[in-house]
Biopython code that builds the backbone (N, CA, C, O; Angstrom):
import numpy as np
from Bio.PDB.StructureBuilder import StructureBuilder

atoms = [
    (1, "UNK", "N", (33.064, 57.951, 6.519)),
    (1, "UNK", "CA", (34.213, 57.312, 5.543)),
    (1, "UNK", "C", (34.178, 56.209, 5.120)),
    (1, "UNK", "O", (34.567, 55.596, 4.126)),
    (2, "UNK", "N", (33.349, 55.925, 6.539)),
    (2, "UNK", "CA", (33.667, 54.467, 6.970)),
    (2, "UNK", "C", (32.664, 53.988, 5.661)),
    (2, "UNK", "O", (32.983, 53.555, 4.554)),
    (3, "UNK", "N", (31.280, 54.257, 6.281)),
    (3, "UNK", "CA", (30.288, 54.451, 5.160)),
    (3, "UNK", "C", (29.337, 54.065, 3.568)),
    (3, "UNK", "O", (28.472, 53.412, 2.985)),
    (4, "UNK", "N", (30.613, 55.334, 3.545)),
    (4, "UNK", "CA", (30.960, 55.142, 2.136)),
    (4, "UNK", "C", (31.539, 54.098, 1.287)),
    (4, "UNK", "O", (31.189, 53.700, 0.176)),
    (5, "UNK", "N", (32.818, 53.626, 2.301)),
    (5, "UNK", "CA", (33.307, 51.841, 1.914)),
    (5, "UNK", "C", (32.723, 51.150, 1.819)),
    (5, "UNK", "O", (33.016, 50.256, 1.025)),
    (6, "UNK", "N", (31.505, 51.087, 2.557)),
    (6, "UNK", "CA", (30.788, 50.007, 2.996)),
    (6, "UNK", "C", (30.305, 49.816, 1.924)),
    (6, "UNK", "O", (30.358, 48.744, 1.322)),
    (7, "UNK", "N", (29.674, 51.002, 1.470)),
    (7, "UNK", "CA", (27.990, 51.084, 0.067)),
    (7, "UNK", "C", (29.511, 50.729, -1.337)),
    (7, "UNK", "O", (29.601, 49.910, -2.251)),
    (8, "UNK", "N", (30.156, 51.492, -0.983)),
    (8, "UNK", "CA", (30.859, 50.574, -2.234)),
    (8, "UNK", "C", (31.088, 49.381, -2.665)),
    (8, "UNK", "O", (30.831, 48.786, -3.712)),
    (9, "UNK", "N", (31.749, 49.051, -1.442)),
    (9, "UNK", "CA", (31.883, 46.943, -1.036)),
    (9, "UNK", "C", (30.054, 46.645, -1.408)),
    (9, "UNK", "O", (29.715, 46.557, -2.588)),
    (10, "UNK", "N", (29.476, 46.573, -0.786)),
    (10, "UNK", "CA", (28.773, 45.991, -1.063)),
    (10, "UNK", "C", (27.642, 46.437, -2.681)),
    (10, "UNK", "O", (27.120, 45.619, -3.439)),
    (11, "UNK", "N", (27.574, 47.891, -2.761)),
    (11, "UNK", "CA", (27.830, 47.396, -5.055)),
    (11, "UNK", "C", (28.998, 47.005, -5.307)),
    (11, "UNK", "O", (29.288, 47.563, -6.365)),
    (12, "UNK", "N", (29.882, 46.357, -4.966)),
    (12, "UNK", "CA", (30.776, 45.616, -5.996)),
    (12, "UNK", "C", (30.458, 44.098, -5.505)),
    (12, "UNK", "O", (30.349, 43.278, -6.417)),
    (13, "UNK", "N", (30.303, 43.645, -4.228)),
    (13, "UNK", "CA", (29.257, 42.312, -4.196)),
    (13, "UNK", "C", (28.247, 41.925, -5.254)),
    (13, "UNK", "O", (27.908, 41.054, -6.055)),
    (14, "UNK", "N", (27.995, 43.056, -4.782)),
    (14, "UNK", "CA", (26.612, 42.689, -5.940)),
    (14, "UNK", "C", (26.536, 42.368, -6.922)),
    (14, "UNK", "O", (25.884, 41.420, -7.360)),
    (15, "UNK", "N", (27.840, 43.823, -7.999)),
    (15, "UNK", "CA", (27.773, 43.687, -9.283)),
    (15, "UNK", "C", (28.859, 42.230, -9.830)),
    (15, "UNK", "O", (28.930, 41.582, -10.874)),
    (16, "UNK", "N", (29.689, 42.180, -8.311)),
    (16, "UNK", "CA", (30.342, 40.721, -9.495)),
    (16, "UNK", "C", (29.274, 39.639, -8.954)),
    (16, "UNK", "O", (30.134, 38.800, -9.220)),
    (17, "UNK", "N", (28.496, 39.079, -8.582)),
    (17, "UNK", "CA", (27.903, 38.457, -8.497)),
    (17, "UNK", "C", (26.170, 38.300, -9.608)),
    (17, "UNK", "O", (25.512, 37.300, -9.895)),
    (18, "UNK", "N", (25.998, 39.535, -9.898)),
    (18, "UNK", "CA", (24.923, 39.274, -11.116)),
    (18, "UNK", "C", (26.249, 39.375, -12.127)),
    (18, "UNK", "O", (25.891, 38.608, -13.021)),
    (19, "UNK", "N", (27.449, 39.820, -12.483)),
    (19, "UNK", "CA", (28.711, 39.480, -13.747)),
    (19, "UNK", "C", (28.136, 37.408, -13.768)),
    (19, "UNK", "O", (27.728, 36.633, -14.633)),
    (20, "UNK", "N", (28.409, 37.334, -12.461)),
    (20, "UNK", "CA", (28.703, 36.002, -11.864)),
    (20, "UNK", "C", (27.670, 35.105, -12.706)),
    (20, "UNK", "O", (28.106, 34.476, -13.669)),
    (21, "UNK", "N", (25.780, 35.005, -12.232)),
    (21, "UNK", "CA", (25.438, 34.411, -12.148)),
    (21, "UNK", "C", (24.990, 34.545, -14.454)),
    (21, "UNK", "O", (24.912, 33.680, -15.326)),
    (22, "UNK", "N", (24.823, 36.201, -14.469)),
    (22, "UNK", "CA", (24.808, 36.289, -15.908)),
    (22, "UNK", "C", (25.891, 35.236, -17.213)),
    (22, "UNK", "O", (25.470, 34.860, -18.307)),
    (23, "UNK", "N", (27.139, 35.004, -16.713)),
    (23, "UNK", "CA", (27.640, 34.409, -17.277)),
    (23, "UNK", "C", (28.082, 32.926, -16.944)),
    (23, "UNK", "O", (28.789, 32.081, -17.493)),
    (24, "UNK", "N", (27.370, 33.006, -15.846)),
    (24, "UNK", "CA", (27.168, 31.067, -15.544)),
    (24, "UNK", "C", (26.095, 30.167, -16.446)),
    (24, "UNK", "O", (25.981, 29.038, -16.924)),
    (25, "UNK", "N", (25.190, 31.783, -16.329)),
    (25, "UNK", "CA", (23.753, 31.013, -16.928)),
    (25, "UNK", "C", (24.050, 30.903, -18.722)),
    (25, "UNK", "O", (23.707, 29.901, -19.349)),
    (26, "UNK", "N", (24.749, 32.129, -19.402)),
    (26, "UNK", "CA", (25.253, 31.504, -20.708)),
    (26, "UNK", "C", (26.162, 29.975, -20.488)),
    (26, "UNK", "O", (25.637, 28.885, -20.714)),
    (27, "UNK", "N", (27.212, 30.088, -20.140)),
    (27, "UNK", "CA", (27.841, 28.686, -20.710)),
    (27, "UNK", "C", (27.348, 27.530, -20.409)),
    (27, "UNK", "O", (27.986, 26.500, -20.632)),
    (28, "UNK", "N", (25.954, 27.523, -19.774)),
    (28, "UNK", "CA", (25.557, 26.690, -19.002)),
    (28, "UNK", "C", (24.513, 26.657, -20.161)),
    (28, "UNK", "O", (24.461, 25.490, -20.550)),
    (29, "UNK", "N", (23.450, 27.639, -21.052)),
    (29, "UNK", "CA", (22.320, 27.212, -21.474)),
    (29, "UNK", "C", (22.537, 26.094, -22.474)),
    (29, "UNK", "O", (23.634, 25.681, -22.851)),
    (30, "UNK", "N", (21.246, 25.624, -22.883)),
    (30, "UNK", "CA", (20.622, 24.838, -24.274)),
    (30, "UNK", "C", (20.390, 25.408, -25.482)),
    (30, "UNK", "O", (20.376, 24.937, -26.620)),
    (31, "UNK", "N", (20.211, 26.505, -25.050)),
    (31, "UNK", "CA", (19.015, 27.393, -26.194)),
    (31, "UNK", "C", (20.704, 27.886, -27.309)),
    (31, "UNK", "O", (21.010, 27.263, -28.326)),
    (32, "UNK", "N", (21.231, 28.659, -26.949)),
    (32, "UNK", "CA", (22.092, 29.486, -28.479)),
    (32, "UNK", "C", (23.397, 29.621, -28.030)),
    (32, "UNK", "O", (23.292, 29.891, -26.833)),
    (33, "UNK", "N", (24.793, 29.575, -28.392)),
    (33, "UNK", "CA", (25.808, 29.559, -27.952)),
    (33, "UNK", "C", (26.508, 31.574, -28.190)),
    (33, "UNK", "O", (27.447, 32.101, -27.594)),
    (34, "UNK", "N", (25.773, 32.061, -29.033)),
    (34, "UNK", "CA", (25.994, 33.754, -29.390)),
    (34, "UNK", "C", (24.667, 34.489, -28.127)),
    (34, "UNK", "O", (23.744, 34.790, -28.885)),
    (35, "UNK", "N", (24.523, 34.611, -27.663)),
    (35, "UNK", "CA", (23.982, 35.469, -26.708)),
    (35, "UNK", "C", (25.012, 36.294, -26.306)),
    (35, "UNK", "O", (26.020, 35.872, -25.738)),
    (36, "UNK", "N", (24.831, 37.314, -26.543)),
    (36, "UNK", "CA", (25.953, 38.662, -26.548)),
    (36, "UNK", "C", (26.863, 39.124, -25.183)),
    (36, "UNK", "O", (28.021, 39.386, -24.859)),
    (37, "UNK", "N", (25.420, 39.027, -24.595)),
    (37, "UNK", "CA", (26.569, 39.519, -23.291)),
    (37, "UNK", "C", (26.851, 38.596, -22.816)),
    (37, "UNK", "O", (27.394, 38.870, -21.746)),
    (38, "UNK", "N", (26.800, 37.397, -23.005)),
    (38, "UNK", "CA", (27.323, 36.376, -22.602)),
    (38, "UNK", "C", (28.779, 35.986, -23.357)),
    (38, "UNK", "O", (29.801, 35.485, -22.889)),
    (39, "UNK", "N", (28.510, 36.339, -24.449)),
    (39, "UNK", "CA", (29.685, 35.739, -25.529)),
    (39, "UNK", "C", (31.119, 36.879, -24.773)),
    (39, "UNK", "O", (32.288, 36.563, -24.550)),
    (40, "UNK", "N", (30.083, 38.852, -24.437)),
    (40, "UNK", "CA", (31.194, 39.009, -23.906)),
    (40, "UNK", "C", (31.536, 38.813, -22.797)),
    (40, "UNK", "O", (32.753, 38.697, -22.656)),
    (41, "UNK", "N", (30.819, 38.711, -21.758)),
    (41, "UNK", "CA", (31.610, 38.561, -20.347)),
    (41, "UNK", "C", (32.205, 37.415, -20.775)),
    (41, "UNK", "O", (33.387, 37.676, -20.550)),
    (42, "UNK", "N", (32.186, 36.544, -21.145)),
    (42, "UNK", "CA", (33.439, 35.196, -21.524)),
    (42, "UNK", "C", (34.557, 35.452, -22.446)),
    (42, "UNK", "O", (35.537, 34.796, -22.095)),
    (43, "UNK", "N", (34.762, 36.125, -23.441)),
    (43, "UNK", "CA", (35.817, 36.476, -23.464)),
    (43, "UNK", "C", (36.916, 37.983, -22.965)),
    (43, "UNK", "O", (37.747, 38.603, -23.629)),
    (44, "UNK", "N", (36.584, 38.108, -21.951)),
    (44, "UNK", "CA", (37.231, 39.492, -21.199)),
    (44, "UNK", "C", (36.996, 38.183, -19.579)),
    (44, "UNK", "O", (36.331, 38.678, -18.669)),
    (45, "UNK", "N", (37.168, 37.687, -19.495)),
    (45, "UNK", "CA", (37.545, 36.655, -18.053)),
    (45, "UNK", "C", (38.697, 35.604, -18.270)),
    (45, "UNK", "O", (38.597, 34.724, -19.125)),
    (46, "UNK", "N", (39.620, 35.718, -17.585)),
    (46, "UNK", "CA", (40.984, 35.540, -17.108)),
    (46, "UNK", "C", (40.728, 34.252, -17.443)),
    (46, "UNK", "O", (39.687, 33.662, -17.154)),
    (47, "UNK", "N", (41.982, 33.626, -18.268)),
    (47, "UNK", "CA", (42.243, 32.381, -18.881)),
    (47, "UNK", "C", (41.206, 31.050, -18.634)),
    (47, "UNK", "O", (40.268, 30.643, -19.319)),
    (48, "UNK", "N", (41.820, 30.522, -17.280)),
    (48, "UNK", "CA", (41.238, 29.740, -16.878)),
    (48, "UNK", "C", (39.518, 30.036, -16.591)),
    (48, "UNK", "O", (38.965, 29.464, -17.530)),
    (49, "UNK", "N", (39.046, 30.317, -16.204)),
    (49, "UNK", "CA", (37.455, 30.541, -16.191)),
    (49, "UNK", "C", (36.925, 30.807, -17.725)),
    (49, "UNK", "O", (35.844, 30.359, -18.109)),
    (50, "UNK", "N", (38.018, 31.776, -18.770)),
    (50, "UNK", "CA", (37.509, 31.198, -20.123)),
    (50, "UNK", "C", (37.742, 29.871, -20.203)),
    (50, "UNK", "O", (37.147, 28.853, -19.847)),
    (51, "UNK", "N", (38.558, 30.078, -20.650)),
    (51, "UNK", "CA", (38.465, 27.897, -20.956)),
    (51, "UNK", "C", (37.151, 27.301, -20.597)),
    (51, "UNK", "O", (36.203, 26.907, -21.276)),
    (52, "UNK", "N", (37.390, 27.355, -19.311)),
    (52, "UNK", "CA", (36.007, 26.238, -18.501)),
    (52, "UNK", "C", (34.666, 26.210, -19.139)),
    (52, "UNK", "O", (33.907, 25.257, -19.313)),
    (53, "UNK", "N", (34.507, 27.804, -19.532)),
    (53, "UNK", "CA", (33.533, 28.678, -20.620)),
    (53, "UNK", "C", (33.164, 27.720, -20.712)),
    (53, "UNK", "O", (32.589, 26.766, -20.187)),
    (54, "UNK", "N", (34.158, 28.626, -22.537)),
    (54, "UNK", "CA", (34.005, 27.545, -23.832)),
    (54, "UNK", "C", (34.101, 26.576, -23.805)),
    (54, "UNK", "O", (33.234, 25.990, -24.454)),
    (55, "UNK", "N", (35.226, 25.609, -23.041)),
    (55, "UNK", "CA", (34.610, 23.952, -22.924)),
    (55, "UNK", "C", (33.355, 23.673, -22.471)),
    (55, "UNK", "O", (32.988, 22.540, -22.782)),
    (56, "UNK", "N", (32.485, 24.381, -21.776)),
    (56, "UNK", "CA", (31.227, 23.838, -21.427)),
    (56, "UNK", "C", (30.314, 23.937, -22.831)),
    (56, "UNK", "O", (29.595, 23.081, -23.347)),
    (57, "UNK", "N", (30.731, 25.822, -23.411)),
    (57, "UNK", "CA", (30.189, 26.055, -24.892)),
    (57, "UNK", "C", (30.353, 24.471, -25.660)),
    (57, "UNK", "O", (29.437, 23.770, -26.092)),
    (58, "UNK", "N", (31.772, 24.193, -25.663)),
    (58, "UNK", "CA", (32.064, 23.612, -26.476)),
    (58, "UNK", "C", (31.261, 22.082, -26.577)),
    (58, "UNK", "O", (30.912, 21.569, -27.640)),
    (59, "UNK", "N", (31.107, 21.632, -25.542)),
    (59, "UNK", "CA", (30.406, 20.200, -24.990)),
    (59, "UNK", "C", (28.704, 20.055, -25.359)),
    (59, "UNK", "O", (27.999, 19.099, -25.684)),
    (60, "UNK", "N", (28.514, 21.128, -25.191)),
    (60, "UNK", "CA", (27.351, 21.815, -25.550)),
    (60, "UNK", "C", (27.191, 21.975, -27.153)),
    (60, "UNK", "O", (27.046, 20.892, -27.721)),
    (61, "UNK", "N", (27.188, 23.001, -27.909)),
    (61, "UNK", "CA", (26.838, 22.648, -29.099)),
    (61, "UNK", "C", (28.422, 22.810, -30.144)),
    (61, "UNK", "O", (28.415, 23.447, -31.198)),
    (62, "UNK", "N", (29.027, 22.472, -29.880)),
    (62, "UNK", "CA", (30.480, 21.556, -30.671)),
    (62, "UNK", "C", (30.423, 21.427, -31.540)),
    (62, "UNK", "O", (31.530, 21.238, -32.044)),
    (63, "UNK", "N", (29.194, 21.391, -32.569)),
    (63, "UNK", "CA", (28.727, 21.615, -34.405)),
    (63, "UNK", "C", (28.546, 22.660, -34.906)),
    (63, "UNK", "O", (28.340, 22.722, -36.118)),
    (64, "UNK", "N", (28.578, 24.056, -33.926)),
    (64, "UNK", "CA", (28.431, 25.217, -34.630)),
    (64, "UNK", "C", (29.795, 26.274, -34.861)),
    (64, "UNK", "O", (30.669, 25.820, -34.122)),
    (65, "UNK", "N", (30.103, 26.975, -35.275)),
    (65, "UNK", "CA", (30.758, 27.567, -35.182)),
    (65, "UNK", "C", (30.829, 28.347, -33.535)),
    (65, "UNK", "O", (29.884, 28.796, -32.887)),
    (66, "UNK", "N", (32.760, 28.295, -33.054)),
    (66, "UNK", "CA", (32.861, 29.254, -31.713)),
    (66, "UNK", "C", (32.215, 30.756, -31.987)),
    (66, "UNK", "O", (32.275, 31.560, -32.918)),
    (67, "UNK", "N", (31.572, 30.716, -30.707)),
    (67, "UNK", "CA", (31.284, 31.986, -30.324)),
    (67, "UNK", "C", (32.731, 33.355, -29.624)),
    (67, "UNK", "O", (33.288, 33.394, -28.527)),
    (68, "UNK", "N", (32.840, 34.016, -30.516)),
    (68, "UNK", "CA", (34.098, 34.884, -29.479)),
    (68, "UNK", "C", (34.847, 35.162, -28.830)),
    (68, "UNK", "O", (34.625, 36.245, -28.288)),
    (69, "UNK", "N", (35.846, 34.640, -28.528)),
    (69, "UNK", "CA", (36.625, 34.663, -27.289)),
    (69, "UNK", "C", (36.711, 32.488, -27.113)),
    (69, "UNK", "O", (36.909, 31.914, -26.042)),
    (70, "UNK", "N", (36.566, 32.006, -28.035)),
    (70, "UNK", "CA", (36.257, 30.607, -28.145)),
    (70, "UNK", "C", (36.918, 29.909, -29.414)),
    (70, "UNK", "O", (36.735, 28.748, -29.779)),
    (71, "UNK", "N", (37.489, 30.592, -29.832)),
    (71, "UNK", "CA", (37.450, 30.319, -31.360)),
    (71, "UNK", "C", (39.425, 30.361, -31.228)),
    (71, "UNK", "O", (40.156, 30.966, -30.443)),
    (72, "UNK", "N", (39.679, 29.589, -32.184)),
    (72, "UNK", "CA", (40.914, 29.053, -32.583)),
    (72, "UNK", "C", (41.213, 30.344, -33.717)),
    (72, "UNK", "O", (40.383, 30.975, -34.371)),
    (73, "UNK", "N", (43.332, 30.539, -33.678)),
    (73, "UNK", "CA", (43.826, 31.164, -34.938)),
    (73, "UNK", "C", (43.103, 31.223, -36.085)),
    (73, "UNK", "O", (43.054, 32.151, -36.892)),
    (74, "UNK", "N", (42.579, 30.236, -36.108)),
    (74, "UNK", "CA", (41.662, 30.711, -37.530)),
    (74, "UNK", "C", (40.612, 30.730, -38.101)),
    (74, "UNK", "O", (40.291, 30.548, -39.276)),
    (75, "UNK", "N", (39.684, 31.130, -36.549)),
    (75, "UNK", "CA", (38.631, 31.461, -36.494)),
    (75, "UNK", "C", (37.059, 31.298, -36.272)),
    (75, "UNK", "O", (36.127, 31.894, -35.733)),
    (76, "UNK", "N", (37.439, 29.565, -37.369)),
    (76, "UNK", "CA", (36.710, 28.787, -37.336)),
    (76, "UNK", "C", (36.233, 27.488, -37.184)),
    (76, "UNK", "O", (35.246, 26.907, -37.634)),
    (77, "UNK", "N", (37.419, 27.062, -36.238)),
    (77, "UNK", "CA", (37.471, 26.164, -34.571)),
    (77, "UNK", "C", (37.514, 26.291, -33.225)),
    (77, "UNK", "O", (38.356, 26.988, -32.658)),
    (78, "UNK", "N", (36.534, 25.570, -32.575)),
    (78, "UNK", "CA", (37.322, 25.790, -30.986)),
    (78, "UNK", "C", (38.388, 25.992, -31.042)),
    (78, "UNK", "O", (39.046, 26.162, -32.068)),
    (79, "UNK", "N", (38.809, 26.012, -29.774)),
    (79, "UNK", "CA", (40.367, 25.696, -29.081)),
    (79, "UNK", "C", (40.001, 25.252, -28.017)),
    (79, "UNK", "O", (40.830, 24.888, -27.183)),
]
sb = StructureBuilder()
sb.init_structure("model")
sb.init_model(0)
sb.init_chain("A")
sb.init_seg("    ")
for serial, (resi, resn, name, xyz) in enumerate(atoms, 1):
    if name == "N":
        sb.init_residue(resn, " ", resi, " ")
    sb.init_atom(name, np.array(xyz, "f"), 0.0, 1.0, " ", f" {name:<3s}", serial, name[0])
structure = sb.get_structure()
C-alpha cells in the first residue's frame, strides 16, 4: 500500500513541476502572448498566480489584445 502512495506522490510532484515550468515559460516568453497551452494553464490558476502571469504578459505584450484569462470584462483591454 505504501508503494502505491509513493508512486502517486511522485507522479503528482512530476506533473506539478512540468505544468509549473510550462506556465512559467509561457508568461516569461518574448515571442507570443497567444500560446494555447500557456493561455489555458494561466486562465485556470488561482487569482494571485493568474494576476502575476497576466501582469508579466502585459509588461511584455502591452500593445496587443490580451489573451483569454487576462482580459477585462469588455474582452479588449488588459485587467
